[in-house]
N, C-alpha and C positions, 0 to 999 in steps of 0.2 A: 057032413063033416067037412068035406072039401069046400063046399060053398062057404061054409062058415070061415074056413081057413082063408079062402080068397078074400072074403069080405074083410077078414081081419088084416090080411096083407094089404088090401087096398087102403083100409083105414090107416094102417101103419105108414103106408107110402104117403098118404095125405098128410099124416102128422109130420112125417119127415120133411115132406115138401114145405109144409107150413113153417116148420122150424127153420128150414133152409132159407126160406123167404124172409123170415124174421131176422135171421143172422145177416143176410144180405142187406136188409134195410138198415140194420144197426151200423154195418160197415159204411154204407153210403152216408149215413148221418155223421159218422166219425170223420169220413173224408171231408165232408162239407165243413165240419168244425176245423179241421186241420188246414184246409185251404181257404178258409175265410168265409164260409157260408154262414149266413146269419138268420135265414128264414127257417121257421119251425114247421110250416104247413106241410112240406113234402114229407118230413119225418112222421108227422101225424097220419098222413095219408097212407104211408107205407105200413105203418103199424096197424092201421085199421084194415088194410088189405091182407096182412099176414094173419091177423087174429080175427076169426069169424065171430059174428055176434053170438053171444052166449057162451063162448069158450072161456073157461076160467081155470084150466089146469096149469099150474106153474111148471116151468121147465126146470128151474133150480130150487133147491130147498131155500127156506126163508133166511137162514143165517148167512148162507153163501151170497144170496142176493143183496143182503144188507151190507156185507163187507165190501162187495164189488162197488156198491153205491158210495161208501164212505172213503174208500182208498184214495181217490184223487185229492181230497181235502187235507189229509194228514201228512202226506209226504212233504209239501213245502214247509209246514210248521216245524217238522223234525229237522229239516235242513237248516232253517233259520236258527233254531236253538243250538244246533251244532256249530254254526258259524259264530254265534255270540260267544260260545265257550272258547273257541279258538282265539277270537279277538281279545277277550279278557285275559287269556293266558299270555298272549303276545304283549299286551299293554302292561301287565304286571311285570313281565320279564324286563320290559324296557324301563319301567319305573325303578325296579330293583337295580338294574344295571346302572341307570343314571344316578341313583342315590349312592351306589358304591363308587362310581367315578367321582362324584362331587366330594364324597367323604375322603377318598384318596387325595383329591386336590387340596382339601382343607388340612391334610396332614403336613402340607408344605406351605400353606398360606394361613394368615391369621383370619379368624372368624370376623363376621360383621360386628361392629361396635367394640373393636379392640382399641384401647387407648393406652399409649405409653407416655407418661408425663403429661397427660391431658391433651396429647396430640393423637388424632385419629389415624390408625394404621390398618383400617379395615381392608382385607383382601391383599395386604402386602405379603410378599414372599420372604422366606428366611434370608435369602441372599440380599434382598433390599435392605432389611434391617441391619444385617451384619455389615453391609457396605456403609450404611449410615453411621453405625458405631465406629467403624474403623476410620471413616472420613472425619468424624468429629474429633477423634483422638489425634489424628495427624494434623488437622487444620486448626485445632483449638487455640483460641486466644480469648482473653476477657477484656471487654471494653468498659472502662469506668466513666460514667457520666456524672460530673460534678456540677454544683450550682454555678450559674453564670455562663453555662454553655461549654465549659472546659471538659475535654475528653482525653483519656489516656488509655493506651492499649498495653495490657500485660501479656507478654508472650512466654511460652513454656521455657525457652532458653534463658529468659531473664531471671527466672527463679528456680531453675533446674526442676521443672515440673514433670512428674510421671503420673499418668492417668490410667486407671484400670476400671472397667465397668463391673457393676455388681451382678449383672444378669446378661445372658446371651439370648439371641433370637431363638436358638434351639430349646433353651430352657423355658422360654415363654410358650412356645408352641406345644411343649410337652405337657403343659398344664391345661391344654385344650384338646378334648377328645374330638377327632375329626368326624367320627360317625354320629356325634350328637350336634352337628352343625345347626339343625333346625332350632334346637333349644337355645343355642348360643346366639341365634339371630335375634332373640327377644331380650337378651340380657347384656348389659354393658359390662365390659371387663377392663379393669384399670390395673396397670402395672407401673411400678416406680423404677425408673432407670436412673441410677446415680453412679457416681464414680468415686472410687477411693483414690485420693490424690495425695501424693507426697511431694513436698517442695521445700526449698531452703527458706525458712521463715526470716532469717536474718537478711537474706537477699531481697525478700519482699519488703521488709521494713525500710531497708536502704533505698529501694526503688521509690517507695511512696514518699519518703522524706525528701526526695530530689525534686518533687513537684512543688512549684511556687505556691500553689493554692493550699498546700499542707504545711506551709511555713506559719507557725503559730503567731508570729509577729504581724502577719498579714491577715489573720482571721478576725472577724468581727463577731462579738457575742450577740446573741439574740436579745431583743428588747420587748418587754411586755406591752400590750396595748394599754392605753390609759385615757382618762377623760380630762379634757382641758376646756378652756373658754377661748373662743375666737370671735371677735366682733360682738361680744356680749351673748354668744350662744354656746350652749353645751355641745361639745364636739368630742367624738371618739377618735383618738389617733390610733390607727391600726398597729398591730404588732410588727416588729421587724425580725425576720427569720435569721438574718446574719449568715455567716458561713463558717461557724466554729465547729470543727470536726473532733469527735472523740476518737483519737488514733487507735486505741485498743479495740474499740467497737468496730471501727472500719476494717481492721485486720480480720475480725471474727466474721463479718458479713462477706468479705472476699472469700474466706475459706468456705463458707456455706455455699456461695455461688459456684465455686469450682467443683464442690462435691455434687451439687445438683446439675452440673453440666450447663450452667447458664453462660451464654456468650456475651451478654450485655448486663451490666449492673448499674442501675440508675440510683446512685447514692442519695440523691435528693429525696427519693421516696422511701428511704430507709430511716432508721432511728440513729444513724451514725452522727447526724448533725444535732447539736443542742437546739432544743425548741423552746420558745417562750412559754411561760406558764399561763399567761392570760392573753386571750385573743379577743378580737373585736366583738365576737358573738358570745363571749363568756357571760354567764348569768350575772356574776358580780359586776362586770364592767357595764352591762346593759342597765342594771338597777342603779348603779352609781350615776350614770348619765341621766336617767330619768329624775333622780333626786336633785341633781344639780339644775336640770332644766326648770324644775318647779321653783327653786330658789331664785333663778334668774328672771322669773316673771315679775318679781317685786319691783315697785317703783316708789321712791320717796320724793314727794313734792315739797320743796322748800319755799317758804313765804316770809319775806321781810317787808312789811308794810305793802308798798305797791310793786315790789320786785319779787319775782318767783322764778324758779327753775326746777328741773327734774333730775334726780339722781337715778340713773338706770344701770343696767348690767354692763353697758359699754364702758362705764367708769369703774363701778365696784367689782366687776368681774375679775379684775387683776388682783383683788384683795383676798380672793378665796383660794384656799388650798386644802387638800385632803390630808387629814391627820388621823391616822389609825382608823381609817374607814369612815370618818366623819368630816363634813365640809365645815371649815372654820374660817372666820374672817381675821385678818391680820390687824391687830390693834395699832401697830406702827403705821400701817398704810391708811387706816381710818384717821389717825391723828394727822398724818401728812395731808389728807384731803381737807380736813377742817382748817388746818393752817393756811391752805391755799385759798379756801373761800373767804377766810378772814382777811387775807391780804387783798383779796379782790373786792369784798363788800364792806370792809371796815372803813369808816370815814373819820373816826376819832383821831384828832391831831393832824389831819391832812390840811394843808394850805388850801384856801378856797377864795374865789372871787365873790364880791358882793356889790350890788348896785345900791347906792345910798339914796336918801330921800330927795337929793337934788340931781340925781341921775348919773353921778360919777361912779365908775367901777373901780373898786379898790381890792387889793389882795391882802388877805388876813392870814399870816403865817402862824401866829400863836393861838391855837384853838384847843380849848379844853372841852370840846363838844363833839358829838358825833356817835356813830354806831361802833361798837366794839364787841365782837363775839367772845364769849367765855369759852376758850379753846378746850380747857380741861373738861368743863361741864358738857360741851357739845360732843366731845370725843366719847364720853361715857354714854350719853343719850343715843348717839348714832349707832354705837355698838349694839345697844339693846334693840333698837329698831331693826337692824340688819339680821340679828340672830333670831328675832321673832318671825322674820320671813313674810311679813304682811305689808301690802302697799298702804301708804298713809300720807297725810299732809303734816308738815312739821315746821315749826319756827324755832331756830336755835336760841339758847339762852345768851344774854348779853351782859357784859360788865358795864357798858354805857349805852344809853339810848339817845336817839335824836328825835326830832319832831316828826319828820317824814323821811321817806326814802324813795328816790326815783332813779331810773337808769341814768347814768351820767353824774351821779354823786350829789344831787341837790337834796340836802337833808334839813334845810331851814324852813322851806315852805313859804306860805303867804301870811303866817301869823307869827309875829316876833316883836321884840323891843329893840329899837335902834338908839344907840347912845353916841351922839356926836360930841366927844369931849372937847374938841377944838372950839366948838360953838357953845359948849356947856348947855346942851339941849337934848331932851329925851323924847322919843316918838314911840307910840304903840300902834301896831298894825294887826288887824284881824281880818283874815280872808282877803288880804291885799288892800284893805281900806284903813286909812289913818283914823283911829278912834280916840286917840289921846296924845297930848304932848305937853311938855313943861320944861321950864328952866331948871337947872340943877347946879350943884356944887360937888365936884369930884375931889380926888385925893390931891393933897398939896404937892406943888412942885419944888417947894423950898427944901433946903438940906439935901441938895442933889437928888431931889425927887424920891426921897425915902418912902413917902406915902403915896406916890403916884399910882393912880388907878390903871392897871394894865389893860392894853387893848387886846382884842381877840374875840373869839366866839365862845359863849358859855350857855348855860341853861338854868332856868329857875329850879332851885333844888327843893324848895318848899316855901310856904308863907305862914306867918304867925302873927297873931295880934292878941294882947300886947306882947312885948319882948324886952329883954334887958341885954344891951350890948356891953360886952366885957372885953377890955383890952389890957395892955401892960400897965397903963397908968390911968385907966378910966373904967367907969361902970355906969352906963347911961341907959335909962329906960326909954323905950320908944313905943309908939302905938302900932305901927305897921312895919313888919320886918319881912323882906323878900330876898334871901341870899342867893347869889349865883356863882361865887367862887368860894367853895367851902373850905379849901385848904388855907386860904388867906382871910377868911371871915369877912368877905366883901359882899355887899348886897345893896338893895334899895331900902331906904327907910325915911320916915318923916324926921325933920330937924326943926322942931318948934323953937329952938334957941336962936335960929337964924331969922333975920328980918328981910334979907334979900338973897336972890339966887341969880345965877348966870354971870355973864361978863367975865372979868379976869380974877374973880375972888379966889378961884382954886389955885392960882399961881403962888400966892403967899399965905392965904388963909383957908386953904382947902381942908378937906377931911383927912382921916387916917386911911383913906382908900375907898370908903363907901360912897355911894351916890346919894347925896342929901337932896330931899324934895320938900316942898311946902306940905304942910299937913293935909290940906285938901287934895292936893295932887297925888300924895302918897295913898290917900284913901281911895281915890279913883283908880289908880294903877293896881292897888291891892285887889280890887274887884274885877280887874281884867285878866291878870296873869294867872297861870296855872303851872303845876309841876311839869317840868320838861319844856317849857316855852323857851325858845332860843333868845339869847341876848347877844347883840352884836355891838362891840365897843371899838371905837377908833378915834384918832385925833386928826 
């Protein structure tokens, strides 16, 4: 028993020794960890030395060993979690305190996007706004800006002005909850600050009437835009604004300006000035201009034989006026134009020079020949052409015609009959060539030249074969009749009752005014002449 006990004791000692060695080994390893040891081989060796091969009896129960192994990993996590909680609490407290501080600040300052009369007062203090209102009332004056650059300043003392605001800075801030400032940061807030103003209206009117620009006698009424013609082109004349003020309306807008707290009133931008009804860009004016422009495109080309000219808008533009929204031509001005062209282009009755068969140049004053425009007829025709509005070529109607027309007034041309009464001889020219000539007997010079054939320029009126000549005391048949002075019944005809022609026969035994020709000569001339052929007579 004792032996066994000893053995048991010995084993126990061994066990204790082993345990002690194991503990020592663990402590060594711990020290190495604390002081920076990094190698694991000594720890393994110590463990191997403390635990014999085959030993498997655990010193601690399983649960205790597991807890000992996990404990170093859980402690840092718990500490971190606790630190986070503390940090969050501190941050929350800071946020709440900050919010409260900001909210309290906004109890005395306007929130973001606060506008008073469209002026931004974000973050302004009550004192700032109160000071502004007070300063405004103390320093208030109203500057009137009139057309033409004239300015006038109305001071409170001029009209006994007393101003009171409708709202205060405190009242505005009371409508904003300081603790809801984040909400107000997103929303614009508009407030109307106006003033109740009392003043002496009679004093205001007297002050206004003292300004020269408000003297009605010096005001100009506005003028509407209108369409006119300049240099033949359709032109819009812009409206004139003038400077005529409606006095009652001016007083009203001044009152509105004072109530709104305006310090400057630009009257030119208000409706106090009378405005023109039609402006340059008014639809009616624009359409009127386009319509007129189309009319002015018209051209009328006049042609009189070899003479032509153009009637354009530069001339007829002045004849047009707008009557009840329609463009009308003035008949009086059209007639005036026709009379002018008649005076310029008419050749009837105009004295003219003529080169005779022998080369002499004579002047013929008595002329029943030439061009003469029918003024009444042409006025009517031209009015129709103008109202039609279409370009065209036109020849005016004439009361009298001539053979030809050239610039310079030559209307006889190269084909004519020349009667040299002094030589009692007649010549016929066609295209400048002498084609016929003959002696003749003209009107008698006896009895103070009662039947004297008149000199001048005439034209063949017509020709007839046979014919009967009828006078006061005669009725004579002829074969060939070619009258050229219709009013006097004078013309060329054959005189079979005469046996001789030429010489001085006409002086005492001449005709009743006609130009007598031999029958054969009359027949030849009858075949040459034509209606309108010029006849030049001279002595």
